[in-house]
C-alpha positions in Angstrom: 12.5 -42.2 -49.1 12.7 -38.5 -49.7 14.6 -35.9 -47.7 11.6 -35.0 -45.5 10.9 -38.6 -44.6 14.6 -39.2 -43.9 14.9 -36.2 -41.7 11.7 -37.0 -39.8 12.8 -40.6 -39.2 16.2 -39.4 -38.1 14.7 -36.9 -35.7 12.4 -39.6 -34.2 15.4 -42.0 -33.7 17.6 -39.4 -32.0 15.1 -38.6 -29.2 17.7 -39.6 -26.5 19.9 -36.7 -27.5 19.6 -33.1 -26.1 17.3 -31.0 -28.3 20.1 -28.7 -29.5 22.1 -31.7 -30.7 19.1 -33.1 -32.5 18.7 -29.8 -34.3 22.4 -29.7 -35.2 22.3 -33.2 -36.7 19.1 -32.6 -38.6 20.5 -29.3 -39.9 23.7 -31.1 -40.9 22.0 -33.8 -42.9 19.5 -31.4 -44.4 22.3 -29.2 -45.7 24.4 -32.2 -46.9 21.4 -33.7 -48.8 20.5 -30.3 -50.3 24.1 -29.7 -51.4 24.2 -33.1 -53.2 20.7 -32.5 -54.8 21.9 -29.1 -56.0 24.8 -30.9 -57.6 22.3 -32.9 -59.7 21.6 -36.1 -57.7 18.2 -37.2 -56.7 17.1 -37.1 -53.1 16.6 -40.9 -53.1 20.1 -41.6 -54.5 21.6 -39.2 -51.9 19.7 -40.8 -49.0 20.6 -44.3 -50.3 24.3 -43.4 -50.4 24.2 -42.3 -46.7 23.7 -45.9 -45.6 21.2 -47.4 -43.2 19.5 -45.4 -40.5 21.0 -47.7 -37.9 24.5 -47.0 -39.1 23.8 -43.3 -39.1 22.5 -43.4 -35.5 25.5 -45.5 -34.4 27.8 -43.0 -36.0 26.1 -40.1 -34.2 26.2 -42.1 -31.0 30.0 -42.5 -31.4 30.5 -38.8 -31.9 28.3 -37.8 -29.0 29.8 -37.3 -25.5 28.6 -39.8 -22.9 28.2 -36.9 -20.4 25.6 -35.2 -22.6 23.7 -38.4 -23.1 23.6 -39.0 -19.3 22.5 -35.5 -18.6 19.7 -35.8 -21.1 18.7 -39.2 -19.7 18.5 -38.1 -16.0 16.9 -34.7 -16.8 13.4 -34.8 -15.4 10.7 -34.7 -18.1 8.4 -32.9 -15.7 8.6 -31.3 -12.3 8.6 -33.5 -9.2 5.6 -33.2 -6.9 5.7 -33.0 -3.1 4.5 -36.6 -2.7 7.2 -37.9 -4.9 9.8 -35.9 -2.9 8.5 -37.5 0.3 8.6 -41.0 -1.3 12.2 -40.4 -2.5 13.2 -39.4 1.0 11.4 -42.3 2.7 12.7 -44.7 0.1 16.3 -43.5 0.4 17.3 -46.5 2.6 16.2 -48.8 -0.2 17.1 -47.1 -3.5 20.5 -45.7 -2.4 22.1 -49.0 -1.5 20.7 -50.5 -4.7 22.2 -47.6 -6.7 25.6 -48.3 -4.9 25.4 -52.0 -5.8 24.6 -51.2 -9.4 27.6 -48.8 -9.7 29.9 -51.3 -8.0 28.7 -54.1 -10.4 29.4 -51.7 -13.4 32.9 -51.1 -12.0 33.5 -54.8 -11.5 32.3 -55.5 -15.0 34.7 -53.0 -16.4 37.6 -54.5 -14.3 36.7 -58.0 -15.6 36.8 -56.7 -19.1 40.4 -55.5 -18.5 41.5 -58.5 -16.4 43.1 -60.2 -19.4 45.3 -57.2 -20.1 46.3 -56.9 -16.4 47.1 -60.6 -16.3 49.2 -60.5 -19.5 51.2 -57.5 -18.3 51.7 -59.2 -14.9 53.1 -62.3 -16.7 55.3 -60.1 -18.9 56.6 -58.3 -15.8 57.4 -61.7 -14.2 59.2 -62.8 -17.3 61.3 -59.6 -17.5 62.1 -59.9 -13.8 63.1 -63.5 -14.3 65.3 -62.5 -17.3 67.0 -59.8 -15.3 67.5 -62.1 -12.3 68.8 -64.8 -14.6 71.3 -62.6 -16.3 72.6 -61.3 -12.9 72.8 -64.9 -11.6 74.6 -66.0 -14.8 77.1 -63.1 -14.4 77.7 -64.2 -10.8 78.1 -67.9 -11.8 80.6 -66.9 -14.6 82.7 -64.8 -12.2 82.7 -67.6 -9.6 83.5 -70.2 -12.2 80.4 -72.4 -11.4 78.3 -72.0 -14.6 75.2 -74.2 -14.6 73.8 -75.1 -18.0 70.3 -75.4 -16.4 70.5 -71.7 -15.3 71.5 -70.7 -18.8 68.5 -72.5 -20.3 66.1 -71.0 -17.7 67.5 -67.5 -18.4 67.2 -67.9 -22.1 63.7 -69.3 -21.7 62.7 -66.2 -19.6 64.2 -63.8 -22.2 62.5 -65.6 -25.1 59.2 -65.7 -23.2 59.4 -62.0 -22.4 60.0 -61.1 -26.0 57.2 -63.4 -27.3 54.8 -62.2 -24.6 55.3 -58.6 -25.7 53.2 -59.5 -28.7 50.5 -61.2 -26.5 50.4 -58.0 -24.4 49.9 -55.9 -27.5 47.2 -58.1 -28.9 45.3 -58.3 -25.6 45.4 -54.6 -25.2 44.3 -54.0 -28.8 41.4 -56.4 -28.5 40.3 -55.0 -25.1 40.3 -51.4 -26.4 38.2 -52.5 -29.4 35.8 -54.4 -27.2 35.5 -51.5 -24.8 34.8 -49.1 -27.6 32.2 -51.4 -29.0 30.5 -51.8 -25.7 30.5 -48.0 -25.1 29.1 -47.4 -28.6 26.3 -50.0 -27.8 25.5 -48.3 -24.5 25.4 -44.8 -26.2 23.3 -46.1 -29.1 20.8 -47.6 -26.6 20.8 -44.3 -24.6 19.9 -42.5 -27.8 17.2 -45.1 -28.4 17.4 -45.0 -32.2 19.2 -48.2 -33.1 16.7 -51.0 -33.8 19.1 -53.8 -34.5 21.8 -53.1 -31.9 
């Protein structure tokens, strides 16, 4: 594949981006390829070194703001006629509740994605509260002279659980952040429309 073929394919696969961003990306890759060719490499070698087109589009999707993708997606491709305006107004009782349901489902999906993190931090908070309560209870038992070995064991269990569960909280948060980033990248790639194997 030569430079012109590469840039044409890239441009066709970035059609979900605003026009000015497509031009910026094409200009960037055009200049980068030309600089490497000027350094003595062949166009084919340079293009091969850039990686697959899907990877390039995913990288561009990751660097693109979601707001600019949404604006481009909802921007009308043509002007709306009078009959369409009337149909939108008359259909409002149907499409508006459906839109609300869709947005609520998206929000619930996001919450479900983060429920593991919320649950792990809730368990951690409970273990910390149990540890603090156990230490206070043990202090009271020591001062009153009625130390119970079961209370000592329960307090140590809460303290140890709280320390171990810190790692679980960290791991759950890290995995959920990565999963969220992966899902957002997939959504952005699909909005651009240029990733064939997403």
